[in-house]
C-alpha positions in Angstrom: 28.7 -8.7 7.8 31.5 -6.3 7.8 31.1 -2.6 7.2 33.8 -0.1 6.3 33.7 3.2 8.0 34.4 6.5 6.3 34.2 9.8 8.1 33.8 13.2 6.4 32.8 16.5 7.9 31.9 20.0 6.9 30.7 23.2 8.6 27.0 23.2 9.1 24.9 25.2 8.6 26.4 27.1 5.7 26.0 30.8 5.5 23.5 30.5 2.7 21.3 28.1 4.6 21.6 29.8 8.0 18.8 32.4 7.5 16.3 29.8 6.2 17.2 27.4 9.1 16.8 30.0 11.8 13.4 31.0 10.4 12.3 27.3 10.5 13.6 26.7 14.0 12.0 29.8 15.5 8.6 28.9 14.1 8.7 25.4 15.7 9.9 26.3 19.2 10.6 29.4 21.3 13.6 27.6 22.8 15.7 28.2 19.7 15.6 32.0 20.1 19.2 31.9 21.4 20.3 31.0 17.9 20.9 34.4 16.4 24.1 34.2 14.4 26.4 31.8 12.7 28.6 31.1 15.7 25.8 30.2 18.0 24.1 28.0 15.4 27.4 26.1 14.7 28.2 25.6 18.4 24.6 24.5 19.4 23.4 22.5 16.4 24.6 19.4 14.7 23.4 17.5 11.6 24.3 13.9 11.5 23.8 11.8 8.3 24.6 8.1 8.2 24.7 6.4 4.8 25.5 2.9 3.7 28.3 2.7 1.2 26.5 0.0 -0.7 23.2 -1.8 -0.1 24.7 -5.2 -1.0 24.8 -7.9 1.5 26.3 -11.4 1.7 24.7 -14.6 2.9 26.8 -17.3 4.5 25.3 -20.7 4.7 26.6 -24.2 5.3 25.7 -27.3 3.3 27.0 -30.8 3.9 29.2 -32.0 1.1 28.7 -35.7 1.9 25.1 -36.7 2.7 24.0 -39.9 4.6 22.5 -41.3 1.4 25.9 -40.9 -0.3 27.7 -42.7 2.6 25.2 -45.6 2.6 25.4 -46.0 -1.2 29.3 -45.9 -1.1 29.3 -48.6 1.7 26.8 -50.7 -0.3 28.8 -50.3 -3.5 32.1 -51.3 -1.7 30.4 -54.3 0.0 29.0 -55.4 -3.4 32.4 -55.2 -4.9 34.0 -57.3 -2.1 31.2 -59.9 -2.2 31.4 -60.0 -6.0 35.1 -60.6 -5.9 34.6 -63.2 -3.2 32.1 -65.1 -5.3 34.4 -65.0 -8.3 37.2 -66.3 -6.1 35.0 -69.1 -4.9 34.1 -70.1 -8.4 37.7 -69.9 -9.6 38.8 -72.2 -6.7 36.0 -74.6 -7.5 37.0 -74.6 -11.1 40.6 -75.2 -10.2 39.7 -78.1 -7.9 37.5 -79.6 -10.6 40.3 -79.3 -13.2 42.7 -81.1 -10.7 40.2 -83.9 -10.1 39.7 -84.3 -13.9 43.4 -84.4 -14.5 44.1 -86.8 -11.7 41.3 -89.1 -12.9 42.7 -89.1 -16.5 46.2 -90.2 -15.3 44.8 -93.4 -13.6 
């Protein structure tokens, strides 16, 4: 898979959200008491959101184009053609020899 990366950024927390955020942080831990103003919050906190651009995915798979069964059937078909032509040739030669024998017997 191949992902494209896009980066965007903004100031966080916003002035509107800062007061609510500081209230939530102070109730969860006493260690956040150093966060008292916008500057300290922006220099000590970070919010990281990672999103996928799309939830589509691609599947790559390999399939043989020419199977063993196809190979065997092609070989059998070709051999059948050659054998069939050989038999026709044998009968044509036999027919030709027969015609020669008949013609030579008629001349005598």
